[in-house]
mmCIF file of the N, C-alpha and C atoms, coordinates in Angstrom:
data_MODEL
# 
_entry.id   MODEL 
# 
loop_
_atom_site.group_PDB 
_atom_site.id 
_atom_site.type_symbol 
_atom_site.label_atom_id 
_atom_site.label_alt_id 
_atom_site.label_comp_id 
_atom_site.label_asym_id 
_atom_site.label_entity_id 
_atom_site.label_seq_id 
_atom_site.pdbx_PDB_ins_code 
_atom_site.Cartn_x 
_atom_site.Cartn_y 
_atom_site.Cartn_z 
_atom_site.occupancy 
_atom_site.B_iso_or_equiv 
_atom_site.pdbx_formal_charge 
_atom_site.auth_seq_id 
_atom_site.auth_comp_id 
_atom_site.auth_asym_id 
_atom_site.auth_atom_id 
_atom_site.pdbx_PDB_model_num 
ATOM 1   N N  . MET A 1 1  ? 3.409   -11.914 -16.141 1.00 0.00 ? 1  MET A N  1 
ATOM 2   C CA . MET A 1 1  ? 2.079   -11.346 -16.252 1.00 0.00 ? 1  MET A CA 1 
ATOM 3   C C  . MET A 1 1  ? 2.112   -9.828  -16.081 1.00 0.00 ? 1  MET A C  1 
ATOM 4   N N  . LYS A 1 2  ? 2.984   -9.349  -15.188 1.00 0.00 ? 2  LYS A N  1 
ATOM 5   C CA . LYS A 1 2  ? 3.086   -7.908  -14.976 1.00 0.00 ? 2  LYS A CA 1 
ATOM 6   C C  . LYS A 1 2  ? 3.539   -7.201  -16.252 1.00 0.00 ? 2  LYS A C  1 
ATOM 7   N N  . LYS A 1 3  ? 4.452   -7.852  -16.999 1.00 0.00 ? 3  LYS A N  1 
ATOM 8   C CA . LYS A 1 3  ? 4.928   -7.238  -18.234 1.00 0.00 ? 3  LYS A CA 1 
ATOM 9   C C  . LYS A 1 3  ? 3.761   -7.002  -19.183 1.00 0.00 ? 3  LYS A C  1 
ATOM 10  N N  . TRP A 1 4  ? 2.892   -8.003  -19.306 1.00 0.00 ? 4  TRP A N  1 
ATOM 11  C CA . TRP A 1 4  ? 1.752   -7.872  -20.208 1.00 0.00 ? 4  TRP A CA 1 
ATOM 12  C C  . TRP A 1 4  ? 0.804   -6.785  -19.741 1.00 0.00 ? 4  TRP A C  1 
ATOM 13  N N  . LEU A 1 5  ? 0.583   -6.714  -18.442 1.00 0.00 ? 5  LEU A N  1 
ATOM 14  C CA . LEU A 1 5  ? -0.326  -5.692  -17.932 1.00 0.00 ? 5  LEU A CA 1 
ATOM 15  C C  . LEU A 1 5  ? 0.209   -4.295  -18.223 1.00 0.00 ? 5  LEU A C  1 
ATOM 16  N N  . CYS A 1 6  ? 1.503   -4.113  -18.008 1.00 0.00 ? 6  CYS A N  1 
ATOM 17  C CA . CYS A 1 6  ? 2.099   -2.815  -18.291 1.00 0.00 ? 6  CYS A CA 1 
ATOM 18  C C  . CYS A 1 6  ? 2.059   -2.524  -19.788 1.00 0.00 ? 6  CYS A C  1 
ATOM 19  N N  . PHE A 1 7  ? 2.287   -3.560  -20.587 1.00 0.00 ? 7  PHE A N  1 
ATOM 20  C CA . PHE A 1 7  ? 2.259   -3.406  -22.033 1.00 0.00 ? 7  PHE A CA 1 
ATOM 21  C C  . PHE A 1 7  ? 0.869   -2.985  -22.493 1.00 0.00 ? 7  PHE A C  1 
ATOM 22  N N  . PHE A 1 8  ? -0.156  -3.661  -21.988 1.00 0.00 ? 8  PHE A N  1 
ATOM 23  C CA . PHE A 1 8  ? -1.525  -3.325  -22.376 1.00 0.00 ? 8  PHE A CA 1 
ATOM 24  C C  . PHE A 1 8  ? -1.925  -1.955  -21.850 1.00 0.00 ? 8  PHE A C  1 
ATOM 25  N N  . LYS A 1 9  ? -1.382  -1.581  -20.707 1.00 0.00 ? 9  LYS A N  1 
ATOM 26  C CA . LYS A 1 9  ? -1.725  -0.280  -20.124 1.00 0.00 ? 9  LYS A CA 1 
ATOM 27  C C  . LYS A 1 9  ? -1.203  0.851   -21.003 1.00 0.00 ? 9  LYS A C  1 
ATOM 28  N N  . THR A 1 10 ? -0.067  0.637   -21.656 1.00 0.00 ? 10 THR A N  1 
ATOM 29  C CA . THR A 1 10 ? 0.512   1.699   -22.478 1.00 0.00 ? 10 THR A CA 1 
ATOM 30  C C  . THR A 1 10 ? -0.158  1.819   -23.843 1.00 0.00 ? 10 THR A C  1 
ATOM 31  N N  . LEU A 1 11 ? -0.830  0.753   -24.296 1.00 0.00 ? 11 LEU A N  1 
ATOM 32  C CA . LEU A 1 11 ? -1.472  0.807   -25.603 1.00 0.00 ? 11 LEU A CA 1 
ATOM 33  C C  . LEU A 1 11 ? -2.827  1.504   -25.529 1.00 0.00 ? 11 LEU A C  1 
ATOM 34  N N  . PRO A 1 12 ? -3.198  2.213   -26.590 1.00 0.00 ? 12 PRO A N  1 
ATOM 35  C CA . PRO A 1 12 ? -4.546  2.781   -26.605 1.00 0.00 ? 12 PRO A CA 1 
ATOM 36  C C  . PRO A 1 12 ? -5.587  1.669   -26.756 1.00 0.00 ? 12 PRO A C  1 
ATOM 37  N N  . PRO A 1 13 ? -6.805  1.867   -26.266 1.00 0.00 ? 13 PRO A N  1 
ATOM 38  C CA . PRO A 1 13 ? -7.811  0.805   -26.269 1.00 0.00 ? 13 PRO A CA 1 
ATOM 39  C C  . PRO A 1 13 ? -8.157  0.253   -27.647 1.00 0.00 ? 13 PRO A C  1 
ATOM 40  N N  . LEU A 1 14 ? -8.020  1.041   -28.688 1.00 0.00 ? 14 LEU A N  1 
ATOM 41  C CA . LEU A 1 14 ? -8.412  0.560   -30.014 1.00 0.00 ? 14 LEU A CA 1 
ATOM 42  C C  . LEU A 1 14 ? -7.394  -0.399  -30.618 1.00 0.00 ? 14 LEU A C  1 
ATOM 43  N N  . THR A 1 15 ? -6.152  -0.351  -30.162 1.00 0.00 ? 15 THR A N  1 
ATOM 44  C CA . THR A 1 15 ? -5.122  -1.234  -30.691 1.00 0.00 ? 15 THR A CA 1 
ATOM 45  C C  . THR A 1 15 ? -5.403  -2.674  -30.291 1.00 0.00 ? 15 THR A C  1 
ATOM 46  N N  . VAL A 1 16 ? -5.781  -2.869  -29.047 1.00 0.00 ? 16 VAL A N  1 
ATOM 47  C CA . VAL A 1 16 ? -6.093  -4.192  -28.517 1.00 0.00 ? 16 VAL A CA 1 
ATOM 48  C C  . VAL A 1 16 ? -7.607  -4.256  -28.418 1.00 0.00 ? 16 VAL A C  1 
ATOM 49  N N  . SER A 1 17 ? -8.146  -5.458  -28.516 1.00 0.00 ? 17 SER A N  1 
ATOM 50  C CA . SER A 1 17 ? -9.598  -5.522  -28.404 1.00 0.00 ? 17 SER A CA 1 
ATOM 51  C C  . SER A 1 17 ? -10.003 -4.969  -27.043 1.00 0.00 ? 17 SER A C  1 
ATOM 52  N N  . ARG A 1 18 ? -11.114 -4.286  -27.021 1.00 0.00 ? 18 ARG A N  1 
ATOM 53  C CA . ARG A 1 18 ? -11.527 -3.585  -25.796 1.00 0.00 ? 18 ARG A CA 1 
ATOM 54  C C  . ARG A 1 18 ? -11.746 -4.538  -24.634 1.00 0.00 ? 18 ARG A C  1 
ATOM 55  N N  . LYS A 1 19 ? -12.226 -5.728  -24.925 1.00 0.00 ? 19 LYS A N  1 
ATOM 56  C CA . LYS A 1 19 ? -12.490 -6.689  -23.859 1.00 0.00 ? 19 LYS A CA 1 
ATOM 57  C C  . LYS A 1 19 ? -11.178 -7.085  -23.167 1.00 0.00 ? 19 LYS A C  1 
ATOM 58  N N  . ILE A 1 20 ? -10.160 -7.383  -23.963 1.00 0.00 ? 20 ILE A N  1 
ATOM 59  C CA . ILE A 1 20 ? -8.856  -7.762  -23.411 1.00 0.00 ? 20 ILE A CA 1 
ATOM 60  C C  . ILE A 1 20 ? -8.261  -6.579  -22.650 1.00 0.00 ? 20 ILE A C  1 
ATOM 61  N N  . TYR A 1 21 ? -8.334  -5.403  -23.250 1.00 0.00 ? 21 TYR A N  1 
ATOM 62  C CA . TYR A 1 21 ? -7.783  -4.206  -22.613 1.00 0.00 ? 21 TYR A CA 1 
ATOM 63  C C  . TYR A 1 21 ? -8.439  -3.954  -21.268 1.00 0.00 ? 21 TYR A C  1 
ATOM 64  N N  . ARG A 1 22 ? -9.754  -4.020  -21.223 1.00 0.00 ? 22 ARG A N  1 
ATOM 65  C CA . ARG A 1 22 ? -10.473 -3.759  -19.974 1.00 0.00 ? 22 ARG A CA 1 
ATOM 66  C C  . ARG A 1 22 ? -10.148 -4.804  -18.910 1.00 0.00 ? 22 ARG A C  1 
ATOM 67  N N  . SER A 1 23 ? -10.090 -6.074  -19.309 1.00 0.00 ? 23 SER A N  1 
ATOM 68  C CA . SER A 1 23 ? -9.792  -7.112  -18.322 1.00 0.00 ? 23 SER A CA 1 
ATOM 69  C C  . SER A 1 23 ? -8.380  -6.924  -17.766 1.00 0.00 ? 23 SER A C  1 
ATOM 70  N N  . CYS A 1 24 ? -7.441  -6.594  -18.637 1.00 0.00 ? 24 CYS A N  1 
ATOM 71  C CA . CYS A 1 24 ? -6.074  -6.356  -18.170 1.00 0.00 ? 24 CYS A CA 1 
ATOM 72  C C  . CYS A 1 24 ? -6.017  -5.124  -17.286 1.00 0.00 ? 24 CYS A C  1 
ATOM 73  N N  . LEU A 1 25 ? -6.759  -4.102  -17.656 1.00 0.00 ? 25 LEU A N  1 
ATOM 74  C CA . LEU A 1 25 ? -6.777  -2.879  -16.861 1.00 0.00 ? 25 LEU A CA 1 
ATOM 75  C C  . LEU A 1 25 ? -7.370  -3.142  -15.480 1.00 0.00 ? 25 LEU A C  1 
ATOM 76  N N  . HIS A 1 26 ? -8.443  -3.922  -15.424 1.00 0.00 ? 26 HIS A N  1 
ATOM 77  C CA . HIS A 1 26 ? -9.046  -4.263  -14.138 1.00 0.00 ? 26 HIS A CA 1 
ATOM 78  C C  . HIS A 1 26 ? -8.085  -5.076  -13.282 1.00 0.00 ? 26 HIS A C  1 
ATOM 79  N N  . GLN A 1 27 ? -7.387  -6.018  -13.908 1.00 0.00 ? 27 GLN A N  1 
ATOM 80  C CA . GLN A 1 27 ? -6.403  -6.821  -13.169 1.00 0.00 ? 27 GLN A CA 1 
ATOM 81  C C  . GLN A 1 27 ? -5.293  -5.923  -12.635 1.00 0.00 ? 27 GLN A C  1 
ATOM 82  N N  . TYR A 1 28 ? -4.847  -5.005  -13.457 1.00 0.00 ? 28 TYR A N  1 
ATOM 83  C CA . TYR A 1 28 ? -3.778  -4.087  -13.061 1.00 0.00 ? 28 TYR A CA 1 
ATOM 84  C C  . TYR A 1 28 ? -4.232  -3.217  -11.880 1.00 0.00 ? 28 TYR A C  1 
ATOM 85  N N  . GLU A 1 29 ? -5.450  -2.678  -11.983 1.00 0.00 ? 29 GLU A N  1 
ATOM 86  C CA . GLU A 1 29 ? -5.964  -1.833  -10.907 1.00 0.00 ? 29 GLU A CA 1 
ATOM 87  C C  . GLU A 1 29 ? -6.174  -2.625  -9.625  1.00 0.00 ? 29 GLU A C  1 
ATOM 88  N N  . ALA A 1 30 ? -6.633  -3.871  -9.748  1.00 0.00 ? 30 ALA A N  1 
ATOM 89  C CA . ALA A 1 30 ? -6.822  -4.714  -8.568  1.00 0.00 ? 30 ALA A CA 1 
ATOM 90  C C  . ALA A 1 30 ? -5.474  -4.997  -7.895  1.00 0.00 ? 30 ALA A C  1 
ATOM 91  N N  . LEU A 1 31 ? -4.464  -5.253  -8.718  1.00 0.00 ? 31 LEU A N  1 
ATOM 92  C CA . LEU A 1 31 ? -3.125  -5.494  -8.190  1.00 0.00 ? 31 LEU A CA 1 
ATOM 93  C C  . LEU A 1 31 ? -2.597  -4.258  -7.466  1.00 0.00 ? 31 LEU A C  1 
ATOM 94  N N  . GLN A 1 32 ? -2.816  -3.076  -8.053  1.00 0.00 ? 32 GLN A N  1 
ATOM 95  C CA . GLN A 1 32 ? -2.386  -1.834  -7.432  1.00 0.00 ? 32 GLN A CA 1 
ATOM 96  C C  . GLN A 1 32 ? -3.110  -1.611  -6.104  1.00 0.00 ? 32 GLN A C  1 
ATOM 97  N N  . ALA A 1 33 ? -4.413  -1.879  -6.073  1.00 0.00 ? 33 ALA A N  1 
ATOM 98  C CA . ALA A 1 33 ? -5.200  -1.682  -4.850  1.00 0.00 ? 33 ALA A CA 1 
ATOM 99  C C  . ALA A 1 33 ? -4.736  -2.634  -3.752  1.00 0.00 ? 33 ALA A C  1 
ATOM 100 N N  . LYS A 1 34 ? -4.441  -3.873  -4.142  1.00 0.00 ? 34 LYS A N  1 
ATOM 101 C CA . LYS A 1 34 ? -3.975  -4.863  -3.161  1.00 0.00 ? 34 LYS A CA 1 
ATOM 102 C C  . LYS A 1 34 ? -2.625  -4.441  -2.587  1.00 0.00 ? 34 LYS A C  1 
ATOM 103 N N  . THR A 1 35 ? -1.739  -3.985  -3.449  1.00 0.00 ? 35 THR A N  1 
ATOM 104 C CA . THR A 1 35 ? -0.422  -3.532  -3.016  1.00 0.00 ? 35 THR A CA 1 
ATOM 105 C C  . THR A 1 35 ? -0.551  -2.328  -2.092  1.00 0.00 ? 35 THR A C  1 
ATOM 106 N N  . TRP A 1 36 ? -1.422  -1.380  -2.456  1.00 0.00 ? 36 TRP A N  1 
ATOM 107 C CA . TRP A 1 36 ? -1.612  -0.187  -1.643  1.00 0.00 ? 36 TRP A CA 1 
ATOM 108 C C  . TRP A 1 36 ? -2.150  -0.563  -0.266  1.00 0.00 ? 36 TRP A C  1 
ATOM 109 N N  . ALA A 1 37 ? -3.115  -1.479  -0.229  1.00 0.00 ? 37 ALA A N  1 
ATOM 110 C CA . ALA A 1 37 ? -3.703  -1.895  1.054   1.00 0.00 ? 37 ALA A CA 1 
ATOM 111 C C  . ALA A 1 37 ? -2.661  -2.573  1.941   1.00 0.00 ? 37 ALA A C  1 
ATOM 112 N N  . ARG A 1 38 ? -1.819  -3.411  1.329   1.00 0.00 ? 38 ARG A N  1 
ATOM 113 C CA . ARG A 1 38 ? -0.789  -4.098  2.096   1.00 0.00 ? 38 ARG A CA 1 
ATOM 114 C C  . ARG A 1 38 ? 0.222   -3.087  2.660   1.00 0.00 ? 38 ARG A C  1 
ATOM 115 N N  . ASP A 1 39 ? 0.650   -2.148  1.822   1.00 0.00 ? 39 ASP A N  1 
ATOM 116 C CA . ASP A 1 39 ? 1.601   -1.133  2.275   1.00 0.00 ? 39 ASP A CA 1 
ATOM 117 C C  . ASP A 1 39 ? 0.998   -0.257  3.367   1.00 0.00 ? 39 ASP A C  1 
ATOM 118 N N  . ARG A 1 40 ? -0.279  0.066   3.219   1.00 0.00 ? 40 ARG A N  1 
ATOM 119 C CA . ARG A 1 40 ? -0.954  0.894   4.221   1.00 0.00 ? 40 ARG A CA 1 
ATOM 120 C C  . ARG A 1 40 ? -1.030  0.163   5.571   1.00 0.00 ? 40 ARG A C  1 
ATOM 121 N N  . ALA A 1 41 ? -1.325  -1.132  5.523   1.00 0.00 ? 41 ALA A N  1 
ATOM 122 C CA . ALA A 1 41 ? -1.399  -1.922  6.759   1.00 0.00 ? 41 ALA A CA 1 
ATOM 123 C C  . ALA A 1 41 ? -0.034  -1.967  7.451   1.00 0.00 ? 41 ALA A C  1 
ATOM 124 N N  . LYS A 1 42 ? 1.027   -2.132  6.672   1.00 0.00 ? 42 LYS A N  1 
ATOM 125 C CA . LYS A 1 42 ? 2.381   -2.145  7.246   1.00 0.00 ? 42 LYS A CA 1 
ATOM 126 C C  . LYS A 1 42 ? 2.694   -0.795  7.888   1.00 0.00 ? 42 LYS A C  1 
ATOM 127 N N  . GLN A 1 43 ? 2.341   0.285   7.183   1.00 0.00 ? 43 GLN A N  1 
ATOM 128 C CA . GLN A 1 43 ? 2.628   1.620   7.697   1.00 0.00 ? 43 GLN A CA 1 
ATOM 129 C C  . GLN A 1 43 ? 1.848   1.896   8.973   1.00 0.00 ? 43 GLN A C  1 
ATOM 130 N N  . GLU A 1 44 ? 0.590   1.457   9.031   1.00 0.00 ? 44 GLU A N  1 
ATOM 131 C CA . GLU A 1 44 ? -0.203  1.659   10.238  1.00 0.00 ? 44 GLU A CA 1 
ATOM 132 C C  . GLU A 1 44 ? 0.383   0.883   11.413  1.00 0.00 ? 44 GLU A C  1 
ATOM 133 N N  . GLU A 1 45 ? 0.917   -0.311  11.137  1.00 0.00 ? 45 GLU A N  1 
ATOM 134 C CA . GLU A 1 45 ? 1.565   -1.099  12.191  1.00 0.00 ? 45 GLU A CA 1 
ATOM 135 C C  . GLU A 1 45 ? 2.801   -0.364  12.713  1.00 0.00 ? 45 GLU A C  1 
ATOM 136 N N  . ILE A 1 46 ? 3.569   0.221   11.817  1.00 0.00 ? 46 ILE A N  1 
ATOM 137 C CA . ILE A 1 46 ? 4.758   0.982   12.208  1.00 0.00 ? 46 ILE A CA 1 
ATOM 138 C C  . ILE A 1 46 ? 4.352   2.183   13.059  1.00 0.00 ? 46 ILE A C  1 
ATOM 139 N N  . TRP A 1 47 ? 3.319   2.912   12.618  1.00 0.00 ? 47 TRP A N  1 
ATOM 140 C CA . TRP A 1 47 ? 2.855   4.069   13.385  1.00 0.00 ? 47 TRP A CA 1 
ATOM 141 C C  . TRP A 1 47 ? 2.397   3.657   14.778  1.00 0.00 ? 47 TRP A C  1 
ATOM 142 N N  . LYS A 1 48 ? 1.701   2.520   14.847  1.00 0.00 ? 48 LYS A N  1 
ATOM 143 C CA . LYS A 1 48 ? 1.193   2.039   16.138  1.00 0.00 ? 48 LYS A CA 1 
ATOM 144 C C  . LYS A 1 48 ? 2.353   1.735   17.098  1.00 0.00 ? 48 LYS A C  1 
ATOM 145 N N  . THR A 1 49 ? 3.374   1.029   16.599  1.00 0.00 ? 49 THR A N  1 
ATOM 146 C CA . THR A 1 49 ? 4.513   0.696   17.465  1.00 0.00 ? 49 THR A CA 1 
ATOM 147 C C  . THR A 1 49 ? 5.281   1.961   17.874  1.00 0.00 ? 49 THR A C  1 
ATOM 148 N N  . GLU A 1 50 ? 5.408   2.912   16.938  1.00 0.00 ? 50 GLU A N  1 
ATOM 149 C CA . GLU A 1 50 ? 6.096   4.163   17.278  1.00 0.00 ? 50 GLU A CA 1 
ATOM 150 C C  . GLU A 1 50 ? 5.331   4.927   18.356  1.00 0.00 ? 50 GLU A C  1 
ATOM 151 N N  . LYS A 1 51 ? 4.014   4.950   18.226  1.00 0.00 ? 51 LYS A N  1 
ATOM 152 C CA . LYS A 1 51 ? 3.186   5.651   19.216  1.00 0.00 ? 51 LYS A CA 1 
ATOM 153 C C  . LYS A 1 51 ? 3.326   4.997   20.596  1.00 0.00 ? 51 LYS A C  1 
ATOM 154 N N  . GLU A 1 52 ? 3.295   3.663   20.624  1.00 0.00 ? 52 GLU A N  1 
ATOM 155 C CA . GLU A 1 52 ? 3.453   2.942   21.892  1.00 0.00 ? 52 GLU A CA 1 
ATOM 156 C C  . GLU A 1 52 ? 4.831   3.204   22.497  1.00 0.00 ? 52 GLU A C  1 
ATOM 157 N N  . THR A 1 53 ? 5.843   3.239   21.667  1.00 0.00 ? 53 THR A N  1 
ATOM 158 C CA . THR A 1 53 ? 7.206   3.505   22.137  1.00 0.00 ? 53 THR A CA 1 
ATOM 159 C C  . THR A 1 53 ? 7.294   4.899   22.747  1.00 0.00 ? 53 THR A C  1 
ATOM 160 N N  . MET A 1 54 ? 6.713   5.869   22.065  1.00 0.00 ? 54 MET A N  1 
ATOM 161 C CA . MET A 1 54 ? 6.748   7.242   22.575  1.00 0.00 ? 54 MET A CA 1 
ATOM 162 C C  . MET A 1 54 ? 5.999   7.359   23.898  1.00 0.00 ? 54 MET A C  1 
ATOM 163 N N  . GLN A 1 55 ? 4.860   6.664   23.999  1.00 0.00 ? 55 GLN A N  1 
ATOM 164 C CA . GLN A 1 55 ? 4.093   6.700   25.243  1.00 0.00 ? 55 GLN A CA 1 
ATOM 165 C C  . GLN A 1 55 ? 4.879   6.049   26.384  1.00 0.00 ? 55 GLN A C  1 
ATOM 166 N N  . SER A 1 56 ? 5.526   4.925   26.095  1.00 0.00 ? 56 SER A N  1 
ATOM 167 C CA . SER A 1 56 ? 6.304   4.257   27.146  1.00 0.00 ? 56 SER A CA 1 
ATOM 168 C C  . SER A 1 56 ? 7.494   5.115   27.571  1.00 0.00 ? 56 SER A C  1 
ATOM 169 N N  . ARG A 1 57 ? 8.108   5.817   26.631  1.00 0.00 ? 57 ARG A N  1 
ATOM 170 C CA . ARG A 1 57 ? 9.213   6.720   26.977  1.00 0.00 ? 57 ARG A CA 1 
ATOM 171 C C  . ARG A 1 57 ? 8.713   7.864   27.852  1.00 0.00 ? 57 ARG A C  1 
ATOM 172 N N  . LYS A 1 58 ? 7.541   8.385   27.511  1.00 0.00 ? 58 LYS A N  1 
ATOM 173 C CA . LYS A 1 58 ? 6.963   9.484   28.274  1.00 0.00 ? 58 LYS A CA 1 
ATOM 174 C C  . LYS A 1 58 ? 6.655   9.029   29.703  1.00 0.00 ? 58 LYS A C  1 
ATOM 175 N N  . ILE A 1 59 ? 6.078   7.843   29.830  1.00 0.00 ? 59 ILE A N  1 
ATOM 176 C CA . ILE A 1 59 ? 5.773   7.292   31.160  1.00 0.00 ? 59 ILE A CA 1 
ATOM 177 C C  . ILE A 1 59 ? 7.066   7.088   31.949  1.00 0.00 ? 59 ILE A C  1 
ATOM 178 N N  . PHE A 1 60 ? 8.079   6.526   31.297  1.00 0.00 ? 60 PHE A N  1 
ATOM 179 C CA . PHE A 1 60 ? 9.364   6.286   31.956  1.00 0.00 ? 60 PHE A CA 1 
ATOM 180 C C  . PHE A 1 60 ? 9.975   7.612   32.426  1.00 0.00 ? 60 PHE A C  1 
ATOM 181 N N  . LYS A 1 61 ? 9.909   8.622   31.567  1.00 0.00 ? 61 LYS A N  1 
ATOM 182 C CA . LYS A 1 61 ? 10.463  9.928   31.906  1.00 0.00 ? 61 LYS A CA 1 
ATOM 183 C C  . LYS A 1 61 ? 9.710   10.529  33.093  1.00 0.00 ? 61 LYS A C  1 
ATOM 184 N N  . ASN A 1 62 ? 8.381   10.408  33.099  1.00 0.00 ? 62 ASN A N  1 
ATOM 185 C CA . ASN A 1 62 ? 7.574   10.927  34.214  1.00 0.00 ? 62 ASN A CA 1 
ATOM 186 C C  . ASN A 1 62 ? 7.884   10.196  35.511  1.00 0.00 ? 62 ASN A C  1 
ATOM 187 N N  . GLN A 1 63 ? 8.077   8.880   35.438  1.00 0.00 ? 63 GLN A N  1 
ATOM 188 C CA . GLN A 1 63 ? 8.415   8.109   36.637  1.00 0.00 ? 63 GLN A CA 1 
ATOM 189 C C  . GLN A 1 63 ? 9.779   8.522   37.178  1.00 0.00 ? 63 GLN A C  1 
ATOM 190 N N  . LYS A 1 64 ? 10.693  8.794   36.277  1.00 0.00 ? 64 LYS A N  1 
ATOM 191 C CA . LYS A 1 64 ? 12.039  9.194   36.669  1.00 0.00 ? 64 LYS A CA 1 
ATOM 192 C C  . LYS A 1 64 ? 11.993  10.545  37.401  1.00 0.00 ? 64 LYS A C  1 
ATOM 193 N N  . ILE A 1 65 ? 11.149  11.438  36.904  1.00 0.00 ? 65 ILE A N  1 
ATOM 194 C CA . ILE A 1 65 ? 11.019  12.751  37.520  1.00 0.00 ? 65 ILE A CA 1 
ATOM 195 C C  . ILE A 1 65 ? 10.407  12.625  38.920  1.00 0.00 ? 65 ILE A C  1 
ATOM 196 N N  . LEU A 1 66 ? 9.406   11.749  39.060  1.00 0.00 ? 66 LEU A N  1 
ATOM 197 C CA . LEU A 1 66 ? 8.712   11.595  40.339  1.00 0.00 ? 66 LEU A CA 1 
ATOM 198 C C  . LEU A 1 66 ? 9.605   10.991  41.413  1.00 0.00 ? 66 LEU A C  1 
ATOM 199 N N  . THR A 1 67 ? 10.517  10.094  41.024  1.00 0.00 ? 67 THR A N  1 
ATOM 200 C CA . THR A 1 67 ? 11.352  9.423   42.036  1.00 0.00 ? 67 THR A CA 1 
ATOM 201 C C  . THR A 1 67 ? 12.595  10.197  42.381  1.00 0.00 ? 67 THR A C  1 
# 
């Protein structure tokens, strides 16, 4: 299905009937948006864990200094 979407994306709208072109374009854009959202969620999870790690290191370092 991805092959067809890419194929239709490269063709000008007049070559393929506009209805088919638009539906394929909408499907392609929806797929891109879904992929972007999934990647963004993964990246935010990574940032969150990195931030927590840095905070725990900072706390550990401060405790080490105090003792």
